[in-house]
GUMILUM-198485 format. One record per residue: residue in one letter; z, y negated, x of N, C-alpha, C in turn. Coordinates in steps of 0.02 Angstrom, whole numbers, plus 32768, in hexadecimal, padded with zeros to 4 digits. Layout:
N
aZYXZYXZYX ...
This chain:
306
x82D14692ABC8831746A9ABC88335469AAB83 x833D46CCAB5A835346C2AB15839F46C2AB10 x83B746A4AADA83FF46A2AACD841A46E8AAC1 x83F24714AAA284084759AA968414477DAAD8 x83E74774AB0883EF4794AB49842E477CAB6C x843C473BAB688477471FAB8884B7473BAB69 x84B8473FAB2684F44759AB0484FE47A3AB15 x84C747C9AB1684CD4811AB2784E8481AAB6E x84D147F1AB9C84E947F8ABE1853247E0ABE8 x854547B0ABC1858C479BABC185B847D5ABA8 x85A147F7AB7385C74830AB5A85C84869AB8E x85904874ABB1859048A6ABE685C14894AC1D x85C44852AC2E85F3483BAC61863C4845AC4B x86494838AC0B868D4843ABF1869F488DABF3 x866E48B8ABE2867C4900ABE4868B4917AC2B x86634900AC5C86714911ACA186B548F5ACB7 x86C448B9ACA187024899ACB4874048BFAC9B x873F48D4AC5D877A48F7AC438782493BAC63 x874C495CAC768752499BAC9A876E4990ACE0 x8759495AAD0187754949AD4287BF4938AD3B x87D14919AD0388174909ACF888424947ACF6 x882A497CACD5885149BAACD2885E49D6AD18 x882C49D0AD43883549E4AD89886449B5ADAD x88564974ADA7887A4942ADCF88C3493BADB9 x88D14946AD788916493EAD6189444971AD83 x892E49AFAD86895649E1ADA8895C49D3ADF2 x892549BDAE10892449AFAE5789524975AE69 x89524940AE3F897C4906AE4E89C54915AE40 x89D44940AE0F8A194956AE058A33497CAE42 x8A0A49AAAE5A8A1F49D3AE938A2849A8AED1 x89F9497CAEDD89FF4952AF198A37491FAF12 x8A3D4902AED68A7048CFAECC8AB748EBAED0 x8AC34925AEB28B064941AEB08B164966AEF1 x8AE6498DAF0A8AF449B8AF438ADD499CAF86 x8AB14969AF838A95494FAFC18A674981AFE2 x8A4749ACAFBA8A1F49E4AFD489D549D7AFCA x89AD49DFAFFE896449DDAFF8894C4A24AFEA x89364A2FAFAD89234A72AF9788D84A78AF8F x88B64A90AFC4886E4A99AFC0885B4AD4AF94 x888B4AFFAF84887C4B3BAF5B887C4B2BAF11 x88864AEDAEFE88874ADCAEB788454AECAE95 x880E4AE3AEB987CD4AF5AE9D87C54B40AE91 x87E94B68AEB887E64BB1AEAD88084BC4AE6B x883C4B9FAE58885D4BABAE18882E4B99ADDE x88064B66ADE787D14B54ADB887A14B8EADB0 x878D4BACADE7875F4BE5ADE787804C22ADC5 x87BF4C2FADD487E24C67ADB587E44C60AD69 x87F14C23AD5187F24C18AD0987AE4C25ACEA x87784C10AD0B87354C1AACF087244C64ACEC x87334C89AD2287244CD1AD22874F4CF6ACEF x878E4CE4ACE987BA4D05ACB887A04CF9AC71 x878B4CBBAC6387714CACAC2187314CD3AC12 x87044CD6AC4486C54CFAAC3986D24D44AC2E x87014D61AC5487104DA8AC4C872F4DB7AC08 x87604D8FABF387824D9BABB487534D8EAB79 x872B4D59AB7D86FB4D4BAB4786C94D84AB41 x86B24D9FAB7A86834DD6AB7886A14E15AB5A x86E34E1FAB6587044E5CAB4D871A4E56AB04 x872E4E1AAAEE874A4E13AAAB871E4DEBAA7C x86F14DC2AA9786C84D97AA6D86EC4D5AAA53 x872A4D4EAA6887524D16AA5087534CDFAA84 x873A4CA4AA71873A4C6BAA9F87804C4FAAA8 x87A74C4BAA7387EB4C31AA7888164C5EAAA4 x880F4C9FAA9C88344CCDAAC6881F4CC6AB0F x87DF4CB8AB1A87C74CADAB5E87E74C70AB7D x87F04C3AAB5688114BFEAB70885A4C0CAB83 x887C4C31AB5788C24C43AB6688C64C6EABA5 x88984C9EABAB88974CC9ABE688894CA2AC25 x885D4C70AC20884D4C47AC5B888A4C22AC73 x88AF4C02AC4588EB4BDDAC5889204C0CAC73 x89284C46AC53895B4C76AC6A894A4C91ACAF x890B4CA5ACB988F74CC2ACF988FF4C8FAD32 x88EA4C51AD2588F14C1EAD59893A4C0EAD67 x89634C0AAD3289AA4BFCAD3B89CC4C33AD62 x89BC4C72AD5289DB4CAAAD7689C54CAAADBF x89844C9DADCB896C4C99AE0F898E4C5FAE34 x89974C27AE1189B94BEEAE308A014BFDAE42 x8A254C1EAE168A6B4C30AE248A6E4C60AE5F x8A414C91AE628A424CC1AE998A364C9FAEDC x8A044C73AEE089F74C54AF208A2D4C21AF32 x8A4C4C02AEFF8A834BD4AF0E8ABF4BF9AF2B x8ACF4C31AF0D8B0A4C57AF238AFD4C79AF66 x8AC24C95AF6E8AB34CBDAFAA8A9F4C92AFE6 x8A764C5EAFD98A594C38B0108A724BF0B012 x8A674BCCAFDA8A714B83AFDA8AB94B71AFE9 x8AE94B97AFD18B304B88AFDA8B424B82B024 x8B1D4BA3B04E8B2B4BA1B0968B0A4B65B0B8 x8AE54B3DB0928AC04B06B0B08ADD4AC1B0A2 x8B104ABCB0778B294A7AB0648B444A53B0A0 x8B644A76B0CF8B804A54B1098B4E4A4CB142 x8B124A67B1388ADE4A63B16C8AB74A22B166 x8A924A12B19A8A6949D6B1968A2949E6B16F x8A0249B1B16189C849B9B135899249E5B155 x898D49E7B196895B4A11B1B689684A5BB1A7 x89A74A70B1AB89B84AB5B19A89A84AC4B151 x89B64A94B12589A74A9EB0DE895C4AA5B0D2 x89354A7BB0F388EC4A7FB0EC88D24AC2B104 x88E94AD9B13E88D14B18B15988E54B53B12D x89234B53B115893B4B8AB0EC89174B8DB0A9 x890F4B53B08988EE4B53B04788A34B5EB04D x88854B4BB087883F4B5DB09288374BA8B098 x88674BC9B0B988654C12B0BD886A4C31B077 x88914C11B04B88964C2BB00688534C26AFE2 x882B4BF2AFF187E94BEDAFD387BF4C2AAFE5 x87C04C3DB02587994C77B03B87B34CB8B01A x87F54CBEB01688124CFAAFF787FE4CFFAFAE x88044CC8AF8987F34CC9AF4287A84CD6AF38 x877E4CB8AF6187364CC2AF5A87234D0AAF64 x873D4D28AF98872D4D6EAFA5874D4D9CAF72 x878A4D8BAF5B87AB4DB3AF2887854DB3AEE7 x876E4D77AED187474D73AE9387054D98AE9A x86E54D91AED486A74DB5AEE086B14E00AEDE x86EA4E17AEF886F94E5FAEF887054E78AEB1 x87274E50AE8787384E66AE4386FC4E5FAE14 x86D84E26AE1686A54E17ADE5865D4E1EAE00 x86564E25AE4286144E2AAE5F85F94DE5AE72 x85BF4DE5AE9185A24DA7AEAA85764D83AE77 x85654DA4AE4085384D86AE10855E4D59ADE0 x85404D23ADCA85624CF5AD9B85714D17AD58 x85A64D01AD3885B64D16ACF485A74CDBACC6 x85A14CEAAC8685904CB5AC5685C04CB8AC1B x85DA4C7EAC0986094C78ABD185E54C52AB99 x85DA4C74AB6285B34C57AB2B85DF4C27AB02 x85C04BF0AAED85E14BC3AABF85E54BE5AA7B x86204BE5AA5A86254C07AA1885FA4BE4A9E4 x85E74C0AA9B285BA4BF0A97F85D54BB1A95D x86184BB0A95186344B77A92D86384B37A958 x86284B3CA99886264B01A9C385E04AF4A9DF x85B04B1BA9CB856C4B13A9E585444AE3A9B8 x850C4ACDA9D384E14AA1A9AD84F44A58A9B6 x84C74A2CA99F84D249E4A9A684F949C7A96B x8513498BA97685344964A942850F4922A93C x8506490AA8FE84E548CAA8F385184892A8F8 x850C4865A9278537482BA931851547EDA916 x853A47B7A90B851B477AA8F284E24763A920 x84AD474AA90284744733A928843F4769A931 x844847A2A910841747D8A916841E4801A955 x845847FFA97584624824A9B48475486CA9A4 x8454489AA9C2846448E1A9BE848748F5A9FF x84C6490AA9FA84EC491AAA36850F495DAA2D x85114987AA61853049CAAA5A857949C6AA43 x858949EDAA1085CD49EFA9F685FE4A05AA2C x85EA4A36AA5586194A52AA87862E4A1DAAB9 x860149F2AACD861249BEAAFD8641498BAADE x8638497DAA9E86684951AA7C86AD4971AA78 x86AF49B2AA6D86EF49D6AA6C871149D2AAB0 x86E949D8AAE6870649D3AB298726498EAB33 x8705495AAB1D87214917AB2387634912AAFC x8763492EAABF87A0492DAA9787D94954AAB7 x87C9498FAAD487FD49B7AAF5881B4991AB30 x87F04971AB578808494AAB9088364912AB7A x882548EFAB44884F48B9AB2B889248D4AB13 x8892490CAAF088D04929AAD688FC493FAB10 x88DE4961AB4289054977AB7B8923493BABA1 x88FB4906ABA8891548CBABC8895148AEABA4 x894F48ACAB6289874892AB3A89C448BFAB42 x89B94902AB4089F14931AB478A11492CAB8C x89E84923ABC08A04491CAC038A2C48DBAC09 x8A1348A6ABEB8A394867ABED8A7B486FABCA x8A7B488FAB8F8ABA489BAB6B8AE948C7AB95 x8ACD48FAABB68AF64926ABDF8B184900AC17 x8AF248D6AC3A8B0E48B4AC758B3A4879AC63 x8B2F485BAC288B52481DAC178B894826ABE3 x8B85485BABBB8BB24861AB818BDE489FAB82 x8BDC48C8ABB48C034905ABB58C304908ABF2 x8C624934ABEE8C90493DAC278C6B4958AC64 x8C3D4987AC578C1549A1AC8F8BED496AACB0 x8BD1493CAC878BAC4905ACA38BD748D8ACCE x8C1548CEACB98C4448A6ACE28C4F48C8AD25 x8C57490AAD248C62492EAD628C24492BAD8F x8BE94930AD708BAB492CAD988BA448E8ADB8 x8BB048B3AD928BAA4870ADAE8BE04862ADE3 x8C1C487EADD88C514876AE098C3F489DAE49 x8C2048D7AE408C0C48FFAE7A8BD948DCAEA5 x8BB048B2AE868B7F488CAEAD8BA0485AAEDC x8BD9483FAEC58BF94808AEEA8C2F4820AF1A x8C584851AF048C914865AF2F8CA448ADAF1D x8C8248DDAF3B8C8E4923AF2B8CD44939AF41 x8CEE491DAF788D304930AF908D65491CAF5D x8D5E48E1AF408D9048C9AF108D9148F4AED1 x8D574905AEB58D59492EAE788D704974AE87 x8D66498DAEC38D8249CEAED68DCE49C9AEDA x8DE74991AEF48E304987AEF88E4F4981AEB3 x8E28496AAE828E414963AE3E8E3E49A4AE16 x8E2849D9AE358E2A4A1BAE158DE84A35ADFC x8DB14A11AE078D704A29ADF38D574A5DAE25 x8D424A96AE0C8D264ACAAE388CE04AB4AE4D x8CDB4A99AE888C9C4A7CAE9E8C664AB0AEA7 x8C784AEDAEBB8C464B23AEC38C264B35AE80 x8C514B3CAE4C8C364B4BAE0A8C0C4B12ADEF x8C204AD3ADFE8BF94A9AADE88BB54A9AAE09 x8BB34AA7AE4A8B734AAAAE6D8B464AE0AE51 x8B634B1AAE448B3A4B52AE298B1E4B40ADE5 x8B484B20ADBB8B314B0EAD788AF94ADAAD7B x8B024AA7ADA68ACE4A74ADAE8A8D4A93ADC7 x8A934AC1ADF68A574AE3AE118A354B0CADDA x8A5D4B2DADB08A404B55AD7A8A1C4B29AD47 x8A394AEFAD378A194AC1AD0889D74AA8AD24 x89D74A94AD64899A4A7DAD8489654AB3AD86 x897A4AF0AD95894A4B28AD98892D4B38AD54 x89574B35AD20893F4B43ACDC890B4B10ACC6 x89164AD1ACD788E64A9DACC688A44AA9ACEA x88A74ABCAD2A886A4ACBAD4F88464B06AD30 x886B4B3AAD1C884C4B74ACFC882B4B62ACBA x884C4B37AC93882E4B21AC5387ED4AFBAC60 x87ED4ACFAC9287B04AAAACA287784ADAACB6 x87884B0BACDF87554B3CACF487384B62ACB9 x87634B76AC8A874B4B9BAC50871F4B70AC23 x87334B32AC18870C4B06ABEC86C84AF6AC0A x86C74AE8AC4B86874AD9AC6C865D4B18AC73 x867D4B53AC7886594B91AC7F862B4BA1AC45 x86384B80AC0B860D4B8BABD185CD4B62ABD3 x85C84B31AC00858C4B08AC05856A4B10AC49 x85854B3AAC7485634B4BACB285774B91ACC5 x85564BAFACF585664BF3AD0885AA4BF5AD2C x85CC4C2EAD24860C4C3AAD4685FD4C61AD85 x860A4C44ADBF85F84C65ADFD862B4C55AE34 x862A4C7EAE6786574C76AEA086484C33AEC2 x867C4C0FAED386754BCFAEF586694B94AEC8 x866D4B9DAE86865F4B67AE5886954B31AE59 x86D04B40AE7487064B10AE7287054ADBAEA8 x86E44AE9AEE086E84ABBAF1986C64A77AF0C x86894A75AEEE866C4A33AEE086974A0AAEAF x86B54A2CAE7E86DF4A08AE4E871F49F0AE71 x87394A17AEA087754A03AEC4876949C3AEEB x872F49BCAF0A871F497FAF2F87224943AF00 x87034949AEC587044912AE95874B4904AE7C x8773493AAE7587B84930AE5F87E1490AAE93 x87D44917AED387F648F0AF0787E248A7AF03 x87A2489AAEF7878B4855AEEF87AF4834AEB4 x87B84859AE7E87DA483FAE4388214829AE53 x88474854AE75888E4843AE818894480CAEB5 x88644807AEE3886547CFAF128858478EAEEE x8828478EAEC188194751AE9A88524740AE6B x886C4772AE4888A04764AE1688E44758AE33 x88F34775AE6E8935476FAE8B895A47B1AE89 x897047C8AEC28990480AAEC789D1480BAE9F x89D9483FAE778A164848AE508A154828AE0C x89DF4806ADF989DC47E3ADB989AE4808AD89 x89C9481FAD5089A1483FAD1D8971480CACFE x898B47D0ACF18961479BACD68928478AAD07 x89384787AD478905477AAD7A88D247B1AD7D x88E847F0AD7688B94828AD7788894824AD3C x88A34810AD028878480BACC6884447D3ACCE x885B4798ACE1882D4760ACE987FC476DAD22 x88164788AD5A87EA4797AD9287B647CBAD81 x87C947FDAD5887994831AD4487614814AD19 x877347E8ACEB874047C9ACC18711479DACEB x872D4779AD1B8704474FAD4786D3477AAD6E x86EC47B1AD8C86C147DCADB4868D47FEAD88 x86A14817AD4E86714838AD218639480AAD0B x864B47CEACF78618479EACE185EC4787AD1A x860B477AAD5485E44764AD8E85B34799ADA4 x85CA47D7ADA8859E480DADBF8565481AAD8E x8575481AAD4E85424829AD1B851047F0AD12 x852947B4AD0884FD477BACFD84D5476AAD3C x84F64770AD7684D24763ADB484994794ADC0 x84A647D4ADB284734806ADBD843647FDAD90 x844147E1AD55840A47D9AD2583E64796AD2F x840C4761AD3783EF471EAD3283DE46FEAD76 x83FF4711ADAC83EF46F2ADEC83A64701AE02 x838E4740ADFC8347474AAE0D83184720ADE2 x83284717ADA182FE46EEAD77830146A5AD8C x833C468EADA183444649ADB7831B463CADF6 x831B466CAE2482F74662AE6382AC4663AE59 x82944682AE23824C4682AE158232463CAE07 x825F4610ADF5824945CBADE8823945A6AE28 x825245BEAE61824A459AAEA0822445C1AED5 x82214603AECE8200462CAF0181C94656AEE3 x81A04673AF0F816E46A3AEF8819046DEAED7 x817146FEAEA681914734AE8181B0476BAEAD x818A4781AEE181A447B8AF0B81E247A1AF31 x81DE4767AF508217474DAF758251473BAF48 x82424723AF0D8278470FAEDE82A1474BAEC9 x82804783AEBC82A447BEAEA582D347D7AEDB x82BB47DCAF1982E547F6AF4F831D47C5AF60 x830E4784AF6283414753AF728376474FAF3B x835F474DAEFD838E474AAEC583BA4788AEC1 x839D47C3AECB83C44800AEC983F84803AF01 x83E447EDAF3D841247ECAF75844C47BDAF68 x843D4781AF4E84714751AF3F849E4769AF07 x8481478CAED684A947A6AE9E84DC47D9AEB7 x84C74803AEE784F54836AF01852E4817AF2A x852347DAAF43855747B8AF6A857F4787AF41 x856D477CAF03858A4745AEDC85D5474CAED4 x85ED4789AEC586354790AEB9865C4785AEF9 x863F4797AF338662478DAF7286614744AF87 x862B4721AF78862946D9AF84865C46B6AF58 x866046CCAF18869146B0AEEB86D846BDAF03 x86E546FAAF1A8727470BAF34873A46DFAF6F x870B46D5AF9D871846AAAFD687274663AFC1 x87024649AF90870E4605AF79875345FEAF59 x87674630AF3287A9462DAF1287E14631AF45 x87D8465BAF78880C4662AFAB88124624AFD6 x87DA4601AFE187DE45C1B0058807458FAFDD x87FC458EAF9C881F455FAF6F88684575AF65 x887245B7AF5988B545D1AF4B88BD4614AF6E x88D94615AFAB88DB4653AFD38901468CAFB3 x892F467EAF85895446B4AF65893246CEAF26 x88F746B5AF1688D546C9AED888E8469BAE9F x88C646A3AE6788CF4675AE2E89154675AE13 x893546B1AE0F897746B6ADF289AA46D2AE24 x899846D6AE6389C746EDAE9689FC46B9AEA4 x8A3746D0AEB78A6D46A2AEC58A614680AF09 x8A69463EAF098A64461AAF488AA14627AF73 x8A97462BAFB58ACF4636AFE28AFC45F9AFE3 
């Protein structure tokens, strides 16, 4: 087990973590402000990936594809918030789960109808392709480093938005007492729609960025959505800081566990049994970690205590 392999896997974990953060940040904003369980958030991730692949294929511009991904996901988010979600705020969580699960099916079939059932591919642009030489003789893909940088920048911008702007004050106030800020003259419906659009745009950006390193296909958002829910549970619902730290924890745990746990078990078990046992434990590692954190702190790392 070399130091180069460990560093490469740490970087892979950071890259996965910041992409999960883009998903989880929007999800935790929506849940924290609106109290809404949105299972369709993964569909917005998928919409962004397909929009990026389509625009990149038509124009050849990667930057334009990223803008299109965020715009398409934001527009889709606004439409479903106005048409469907707005009617669910006063409902219980079971109604929200059933309605947003129906949206998953609608989006999946709609995307399949528009783009077909075959995967699309979004090429990494030439100026972001190839490896970069890091200290210690490490060769690491430039694009993955860019993804880490984008996630860090978005995290900083979201923190500034929520902590240093008037809109951020309204968002944080909406988490605590939506009736009071409505009484003070804030249009709560417009605030909800804007928050939903921001969350949707972040999910679309994540889908587009990941679409360049894996195929873009129907249903690609649901596995990421599960990990995003784990992130916000670990970090604390409604906390951008918690979403960021939780995403890094999940990304590193999932990546390092998947690589090193099978190797660790080979020290104690026969090779065949070690591989299966280590792989099984690696797939459960983030859920075991989540359970341990919730036992210690039921509201998550940065969630507010009752």
